Structure formats: structure tokens, C-alpha cells
PATORSE-718027 format. One record per residue (C-alpha): residue in three letters; z, x negated, y negated. Coordinates in steps of 0.05 Angstrom, whole numbers, plus 5000, padded with zeros to 4 digits. Each point is the difference from the previous one (the first is absolute). Layout:
// residues N
ALAZXY...
//
This chain:
// residues 525
MET500050005000CYS501849454952MET493849635020GLU495850624983ARG503450044932ARG498749264987LYS492650115017VAL499550594953LYS503649624946SER495449395010ALA493950444999GLY502350334936LEU501249324967PHE493249765024MET496550624970ALA503849924935SER497849284996LEU492850205012LEU500450544946LEU503249514952ALA494749485015SER494350504992GLY503050224933LEU500149284976LEU492949905024ALA497950634963ALA503449764937CYS496449335005SER493450355011SER501250424938LYS501249374959SER493549695023GLY495950424951GLU498350615043GLU503250464948GLY497150645029LYS503349985069THR504950555015ASP506649895037SER496550155065GLY495049444987ALA494050474995LYS495349904941PRO499450614954SER492850254998ILE496450104934LYS493050304996PHE495349884940LEU493950414981LEU495849594951SER492949874975HIS496149415026THR497749874928LEU493249785027ALA503149365028LYS496149845063TYR506149795041ALA503550674988MET493550395011GLN499649695069TYR507350095016LYS500850255071SER507449995020ASP506949764981ASP499049435048ASP496949674940MET502949314985TYR501950144928THR503550655017LYS503749665057GLU502149414956LEU502650464944SER503750415053ARG503149375028LEU502149734933SER503150654976GLY503150275063TYR496350674992ASP494850295047LEU494250104952HIS493850435011PHE494050054954GLU494350504997PHE494449884950LEU495550544972GLY494149944952HIS499649804928GLY498550364934THR497150695010ASP500349945076PHE507449854998THR501350594953GLN496450485046GLN503449745062MET506950034968THR498750714975VAL499050205073ARG506149615023PHE504650324949ALA497350695016SER501149895075LYS506649654989ASP497449415042MET504349494966ALA503549335010ASP506549714974VAL496549664941VAL493850304970ARG495449744946THR498050454942ASP497449864930SER505750394968ILE505550505020LEU495950494958SER493449855035SER495050565014MET500449785073HIS506550385005PRO500750504942GLY507250234988ALA502849525051VAL506049804959GLU501850734984GLN499150205073GLY504649455025VAL494549625038PHE502749334977THR506949695010ASP504149894938LEU501149265006THR504649914941PRO506749955038LEU496949575055ILE497149514950GLU506649964965LYS503749855065TYR494949585039GLY494649794950GLN503249574947ASN494749465010LEU494650524991LYS503150204933LYS500149284978LYS492949825021ILE496450624975PRO499850084923GLN503350614969SER493350214971ALA497750135071TRP506150385021ASP499350444936SER492850165016PRO498550745015LYS496249735060VAL506749805029SER505650434970LYS501250714976ASP506050304965GLY503949355009LYS498949985075ILE496049455036TYR495250285052GLY495849385013ILE500149245003PRO494849684953TYR495149495028LEU498349564941SER493649694975ALA500249245004VAL501949924927PRO500650454939ALA492749814980TYR494549585030ARG493750204963VAL496849444961ILE493749764967TYR496249545047ILE495449514965ARG495349455021GLN504049394976ASP494349545020TRP495550384953LEU505149924943ASP500249265015LYS492549945001LEU499750364932ASN505849574974MET503650654981PRO507550155004GLN502650585040PRO498850634958LYS505950384970THR497450464946LEU494350505000ASP495949534957ASP501249445051TYR497250445056LEU493950194959LYS498449274989PHE500649865074PHE495750605018GLU494649764952ALA500049315030VAL499550275071LYS494250444979THR496049424971GLN501849375038ASP497750165072MET506949855028ASN498250065074GLY494249534990ASN494750415037GLY495049984943ASP501050724980PRO504450084938ASN500150755006ASP503550105067GLU507049804977TYR504850464963GLY506349814962PHE503950605028TYR497950235069VAL501950745004ARG501450445060GLU497950745005ASN504050534966LEU503849464961ASP504049865063TYR503449334989SER496149974935ASP504050464953LEU500649464947PHE499050004925PHE503850644983LYS507449824998GLU498049434953PHE498250524948GLY506750385010VAL499650465059HIS497450025073PRO496250635023GLY504850075059GLU506749964963TRP503750564964VAL503049944930TYR504650444959ARG496850194934ASP500750574951GLY505450325043GLN495650005063PHE499449555061GLN492549885004PRO495149595043GLY497349354971MET492850205014ILE499950514944GLN503249554947PRO495649774941GLU501149265017ILE495650115062LYS494050004954GLU501349274983GLY499849845074LEU493550395007LYS497049614943PHE501949345031TRP497150205069LYS493650254966ASN499249314970LEU501249665069TYR494750455031GLU494849914946LYS500649255000GLY499749935076TYR507049735006VAL501450505057ASN495750155061SER495250574989ASN501950305068LEU507250084979PHE500150755017THR497449915071ASN502649305018LYS504250175062SER505649575026ALA496049605051ASP494349874952TRP504849824945ARG503349475043ALA493449745024GLY497149944930ILE506049594976LYS499549535059GLN492549914985GLY501749744931LYS498550624960GLY506850094968GLY503849564951MET506150454998TRP502750595040MET506550365013HIS503850015066ASP506749885033VAL503549335011PRO501050105075ASN492550085010TYR498549284982ALA500049715072GLU495950575031ASP495150114942TRP499649454948GLN501549325029PRO494249514985SER497549955072LEU498050734997PHE495149924943VAL492549965021ASN495849414977GLU505149844948LYS502949294995ASN506649784971VAL502450714990LYS506750064967VAL503450644978ALA506150134956MET504350624989LEU501550214929GLU504250514962GLY496750594968PRO496449854934GLU503650084934GLY497150554956PRO501250244929LYS505150525025GLY502649755067LYS498749715069GLY501450175072LEU496850105068THR505450375039PRO504550584979GLU507449925013ASN501350305070ASP505450175049GLN497249505050VAL500250525054ASN494049885047TYR502050565047VAL506350335026ARG503350045069VAL503750645017VAL504650185057PRO498550705024SER506350435008SER497850105073SER501749275014LYS506849825027ASN499249274981ALA500950024924GLU506149545002ASN496549495044VAL493850034956ILE504049804938LYS503849465038PHE493649705026LEU496550014933ASP506049694967TRP499949445051ALA492549914992VAL500449894924SER505949515003ASN499849605064GLU497449284997ALA496450055067ALA496850654979GLU497749694933LYS496749425039PHE496750485050PHE496950424945ALA497549374965TYR497549585058GLY500050425064ILE502349695066GLU502149275006GLY495649635050HIS494450514992ASN498650124926TYR503649394974LYS504049385021LEU505749594972GLU499149264985ASN506049634975GLY503150664981LYS493950214959VAL495550595014LYS492849835017PHE495850634992ASP492450005001ALA497150654972THR493249825029ALA502549915071LYS497550505051GLU507050265013ASN500750204926LEU492950164979GLU496950365059ASN500550754995ASP504249944936ALA505949785043SER504249744942GLN499350674966GLN503750325058PHE506549664984ARG499049904926THR497950704980VAL499150515056ILE507049955032SER503449654942MET506150414981LEU501049864927LYS493449864967ASP493049715004GLY502049305019ARG493749614983LEU502949714935GLU507249885023PRO503049324982LEU500249775072VAL492650165007LEU498149654937GLU503849385024VAL494849885053ASP493850254962PRO495349444978ASN498250444939ALA507250114980GLU499349734930LEU494050434985LEU503450625029LYS506449884962ASN496349924935GLY496250645017LEU506550385012LYS502749754933ALA493750234965ALA500450685033ASN507250084981ASN498349834928SER494850565001ILE504550595014TYR500350534946LYS505150564989ASN498750645039GLU503550614972ALA497150435056MET502849585057TYR504150565031MET495850604977PRO498750465060ASN493050245017LEU497950524948GLU498250675028ALA494450084950LEU496549385027THR500950095075THR493650415008ARG496249684944PRO498149295020GLU494749984945LEU505649924950GLY501949315027ILE496749334983GLY496449805065SER493750215035GLY497150684982THR504550104939LEU498350254930PHE502649344972LEU495649555042ASP493950434987MET501349954925PHE501349255005ALA493449885037LYS495850424951VAL503349694938ILE499349275019THR492850085024GLY498150354935LYS498650685030LEU505550304956ASP502349864930LEU506949675005ASP503850454951THR496650655021GLY500349835074PHE507449834997GLU502050614960ASN496250475046PHE503349675060VAL507050114971ALA498450744986GLU497250115070TRP505949645032LYS505050444965LYS496150635014ARG499449855075GLY507549975009GLY502249414959ASP503950414950GLN504250295058ALA501049305028ILE502549754933LYS504850604996GLU502949835069ALA500549264983THR503350124935GLU505350455031TRP501549465051TYR500149454948LYS504650364952LYS504850195055LYS500249295027ASN501249704930ASN504550564974ILE495250194945LYS500750704970
//
């Protein structure tokens, strides 16, 4: 009997020792960086529903057995699953169906909590109120994401946070690209004022800069259709067509302000003198890029991150010693600026109220924006595959097959990056051979931001079914612009008729809505 008791007691002590040992092992495992593991050792599962953003790697994504998904799961201690839908209009259509059928995930991408993909979602309780969870588990998220993004109506409503912002790479990255080798050949300094640009345009037009024997196939400013990435020479005269300004007790669009006529006059001069390409109204994106690379453009507008894929010298055709620079917007008599002040929200990730994983989602995202291993992963990918360490320094070759083929580096820098578009992060720039040029470009872009009083203005009801009242393709403004600068309409008469037609078609109602919003926001009676 005593022997039996001793056996039972020994067995009990043995089991207790095992339990104690396993608890210590679990504690050690938790400290190893696998923050997501539960007490039982199982990894919490989180499912993402995102866009492939036209990145080839994500477009070909087949399963979560993918190396980058597995590596991020390993580093974080969470069992991550990704599903990628289309991009642009395709994504909008697909997500409209998903929201209607309630076929969701734990984390879902949308352009805004007020998106037309899910009308009334906030009011209907479709999204989880993340405010208390962020306060408890997301302090690093709060630190890393600027307040302007949290305050955006794309993210919050009535003081409650319903989405996590995914940020653009930087507050601004649009710049003036210019052929620095042409400036050097002309012995001209980099232009700063409108007069400087006109002198450069005249030289380009007369000096056969590409050296092909035809002095008439180069243009000082190479313009893309519908003024896309070409909406220059308006803000310099006081107002941009796309901004809104408070005047005479009303919040009004820039496109109907009298200063626009000065911009039209400047553009008319550019067109008449041949300083801009004559096909500026039909010059589609692919043709626009090709023309510049063929030596037809002395200056154009684009984004800093596009340098490597679009504008590095090796991409130019039959052009030797190509060198480009990135400049701030030109100084005009009444201002300058290329990019309106913005909330930096690229898109928003929401957690449907049907998900039971909201707490784990916030914990994971907080880890992803603050952990050193995560930061290195989102910058360089997987050690031994995308990069290697030599004497403690990262060796990353952007042209290597592992990083270039199928846009592989975009997968970890943008598509599954959790905080922002990571292509211009400090760690990335450290290993970029063009770092100095890119940093100068970012500085120029940042110096070209102008104040945006309409930054948080919601979509105006009066404009939702009237696309012709905007500034892009098929609009009253662009039609007037084209006819005025080509001489088919008198400048003063054409502009005044445009303003009258714009107001009659619904513009007056839009101004009324905008003014009510602006006065309420700024406590104006």
C-alpha cells in the first residue's frame, strides 16, 4: 500500500516537473520573437483580402506556401493567409460583390470607409470600431501613422477609428524631371522661374538636342494626354484647377477662378511656339514614356519612385550620356507647387465585424510596424535569397533575378507591406545606387507641397453623377482648355462661357455643399 502511494506521489511529481518544464519552454519560445503564439503554442490565424496592385508576383500568387508569406508568418508568430484580387476598376467590382455576399476576411482593403463598394457600411455596423483595440494594443501604430491620416474621413467617423491607414511612401513624390545632360550641353543652370523654363524650352526647340538632324522633333515640355502628370503652369499664377479656395464667402473650385486665365495664356504661348508636343491631347501613357526615352522631351513630370523602372539612363533609346535631375516646381508670380497637402492615406484596411480576430489583427500590425526583423524583411526580403550579409552589412542587388523577376521585391516592399509603400524607406535607400538622386528628388517633392483647404472634404453629392464637372478626360474644363490654347476659342470668351456652363450643370449646387462643409469645419457663421 505504501509502495503504491509512493508510486502515485512520484508520478505526480514527475508530471508536475514536466508541466513546469513545458511552461518554461513555452516562455522561452515566446521571448524568441514569435509574439503571436497563444498559451497552447498554436499560431493565431489572420486572413487578408487585398489587391495585387498589378505586381506580377502577387498576380501569380497560388497559395500560402509562398516563401514570403511563410517567412512573415515565421517572424511574427502568426499564421498568415493572403488572397489577392484585381486592381483599379476590377478590384472595385470584385469587392462590391464580396461585400454584398459577406465573403470577407479578417483584414480587407478598401479605398475608404465611405467607399461606394460598401455604401452605409459604417452606419450598418459592417466594420469593427478599432478605437479601443488600437488604444490597448496599437501604440506603435499610433506613433508611426501621422495624425493627419487618423483624422481622415477615409479612416475615422464621429471620433471612432474604423480602419488602419496604409500610407503612401512619403507625403509627396511628384517632381519635375529634366534632362540634365541637355542643360549641361547648353551651359544652362537648372531652371527655377517661369522665365528660366521658357529660355530652356526655346533652346531645346532650336538646338537639335538629341542630335538626329531634325530640330523639330524635340519639345521642352513633353505632355501626357488629359494633362495627366502634366498639370503645370497654373498654381504659379495663383490657383490650380483641381484645388478649392474660400472666396467671397464661398468655397469654390480653382478651375473657375480668374487666375486660371493667366495659366491658359501661358499654355497658349507654349503651344503656339512648339514648346509642347502637338499630340498632347492624345499622347497616352505608353507613347509618352516611349517619346521621352527616344529623346523627344527635355522636361516632364513624374514621381520619384519611378526613376529606376522608367527613367534611368540605360532605358533611353539611341541616347548617349543621358543624365536626369529632379527639380521642385517652378516659381511663378503668385506661387509654386506640384502636390496639394494630403493625408498620405494610400488605402485603408478594415476589420469586418464578422471577424473574431480583431484583437490579433491589431497586435500583428503593431508588431509589423515596430519590430526590427519585420523592418528588415519589408526592406530586403529573405536573407540568403533576396540579400546576404557581408561583415554585418546588407548586400542587396535590385537587378538580381530573385528581386527583379516577376516584381518579386514589390511583394515584400509594397503588396504585403503593413505600414506603407516601402520603396523609399531609409533602409531601402541605403542599398540603392541612386540614393543621392532619389533623396534630392524627395527633398524637391517635399518643397513643392501646397496648402490644401479641401483635404478632408467628403465627396460632393452634386458631383457624383456629373464627371464632366471634374478636370480630367471628358470634362468641360479640359474641352475648354484644348480649344483655347489651340486658338479655336477666344481666351476670355471661352473661359467665361465655361464658368457659366459649369455652374449651370450642377456647379452651383456643388459650391453650396462645399461651402456648408467648409464653414462648419472652420466655425464660420
